[in-house]
C-alpha positions as CSV (number, residue, x, y, z in Angstrom):
1,M,91.3,93.1,102.2
2,D,89.1,90.5,100.9
3,R,86.5,88.4,103.4
4,M,89.0,85.2,104.0
5,E,91.6,87.3,105.2
6,N,89.2,89.4,107.8
7,D,87.7,85.7,108.9
8,W,91.6,84.8,109.6
9,K,92.3,88.1,111.5
10,E,89.1,87.7,113.4
11,R,89.7,84.3,114.2
12,L,93.4,85.3,115.5
13,K,92.2,88.1,117.1
14,D,92.8,87.1,121.1
15,F,94.9,84.0,119.7
16,V,98.1,83.5,122.0
17,V,101.0,81.6,120.4
18,P,101.8,78.7,122.9
19,E,105.8,79.0,122.0
20,I,106.9,75.4,123.1
21,G,105.8,72.0,121.5
22,V,106.8,68.7,122.1
23,D,106.0,65.2,120.5
24,V,107.1,62.0,120.7
25,V,107.1,59.1,117.9
26,D,107.1,55.4,118.2
27,V,109.9,54.1,116.1
28,E,108.0,51.0,115.3
29,R,105.0,52.6,114.2
30,M,106.8,54.8,111.9
31,R,108.6,51.5,110.3
32,F,105.1,49.8,110.2
33,A,103.6,53.0,108.4
34,L,106.9,53.2,105.8
35,E,106.6,49.7,105.2
36,R,102.8,49.2,104.8
37,T,102.5,52.5,102.8
38,P,105.5,53.3,100.8
39,R,104.3,56.3,99.5
40,I,104.0,58.2,102.7
41,R,107.3,59.2,102.4
42,Q,106.5,61.8,99.7
43,R,102.9,62.6,101.6
44,L,104.9,63.6,104.7
45,F,108.4,64.7,104.0
46,T,110.2,66.6,101.3
47,E,112.8,64.8,99.2
48,A,115.9,66.4,101.3
49,E,114.6,64.7,104.2
50,I,113.7,61.7,102.6
51,A,117.4,61.5,101.0
52,Y,119.0,62.4,104.7
53,C,116.7,59.8,106.6
54,E,117.7,57.1,104.0
55,K,121.3,57.5,104.2
56,Y,121.2,56.3,107.5
57,R,121.0,52.0,108.5
58,F,118.3,52.8,110.8
59,A,116.1,55.3,108.2
60,D,112.7,54.5,110.4
61,R,114.5,56.5,113.5
62,H,115.3,59.5,111.7
63,F,112.2,59.5,109.8
64,A,110.7,59.2,113.5
65,G,112.7,62.2,114.5
66,R,111.7,64.5,111.7
67,W,108.0,63.5,112.1
68,A,108.5,64.3,115.9
69,A,109.8,67.5,115.1
70,K,107.2,68.7,112.6
71,E,104.4,67.6,115.2
72,A,106.6,70.1,118.0
73,V,106.8,73.0,115.4
74,T,103.1,73.2,114.9
75,K,102.4,72.6,118.6
76,A,104.5,75.6,119.1
77,L,102.7,77.4,116.8
78,G,99.7,76.5,118.0
79,C,98.2,75.6,114.8
80,G,98.2,71.7,114.8
81,L,99.3,69.8,111.6
82,I,97.0,71.9,108.9
83,Q,99.6,70.5,106.3
84,W,101.7,67.2,106.4
85,N,104.5,68.8,104.6
86,G,104.4,72.1,105.5
87,V,107.5,72.1,107.7
88,E,110.8,71.0,106.5
89,V,113.5,69.7,108.9
90,F,117.0,69.9,107.6
91,R,120.4,70.3,109.0
92,K,123.6,72.1,107.9
93,P,127.2,70.3,108.4
94,R,128.3,70.6,112.3
95,N,125.0,72.5,113.2
96,A,122.1,71.7,114.9
97,P,119.2,70.7,112.9
98,T,116.5,73.8,111.9
99,V,112.9,74.2,110.2
100,R,111.9,75.7,107.1
101,L,108.2,76.4,106.7
102,M,106.1,76.4,103.9
103,G,102.2,76.8,102.7
104,K,99.7,77.3,105.0
105,I,101.8,76.7,108.1
106,A,104.0,79.7,106.8
107,A,101.3,81.9,106.3
108,F,99.7,81.1,109.9
109,A,103.3,81.5,111.1
110,E,103.5,85.2,109.4
111,A,99.7,85.8,110.5
112,V,100.6,85.3,114.1
113,G,103.9,87.2,113.8
114,V,106.1,84.3,114.2
115,R,109.6,84.3,111.9
116,E,111.1,81.0,110.8
117,E,114.5,82.1,112.3
118,E,112.5,82.4,115.8
119,L,112.4,78.8,116.0
120,G,114.6,76.4,117.7
121,I,114.3,72.4,117.7
122,S,115.9,69.6,119.2
123,I,115.4,66.1,118.4
124,T,116.6,62.8,120.0
125,H,116.1,59.3,119.1
126,S,116.5,55.6,120.3
127,E,115.7,52.3,118.8
128,L,112.1,52.5,120.5
129,S,111.4,56.2,120.2
130,A,111.9,59.6,119.0
131,V,111.5,63.2,120.6
132,A,111.5,66.6,119.6
133,V,110.8,69.9,121.3
134,C,110.4,73.4,119.8
135,I,110.8,76.5,121.2
136,I,109.8,80.3,119.6
137,R,112.9,82.6,120.6
138,R,111.4,86.0,120.3
139,G,113.6,88.3,122.4
140,D,112.3,91.3,122.9
141,R,109.9,91.5,120.1
142,P,106.2,91.7,121.1
143,K,104.0,89.2,120.7
144,A,100.9,88.6,118.6
145,G,97.6,89.3,119.7
């Protein structure tokens, strides 16, 4: 085990995973960011997320919802947004949205004992705001710590 891995484990020794996260995003602020900095799409979202959102008339609402979900996931994990594109929100036809973890966020989730399939999200949006909630469903599994 290398020094960095030891430091990581030591910092997480007494860490308690919050297991719930919520976020609200103002649709107008998202619209402004997307118009002012068009390349922000590629920094914040995966190609699949961009394609999903842009197929809708009011794409900014869908981008805001996806961003709120990413924030809610990182809050539920307790890591904060340590990587802008480390959470991908996707949706299979006729199913609720779900997430895929990548990079630093996936490594953090593994370190605290949370599996991707344990993350449940819900997203809603209006013309004004988007809200997302994430819960971690662990069942009878022991918690990290």
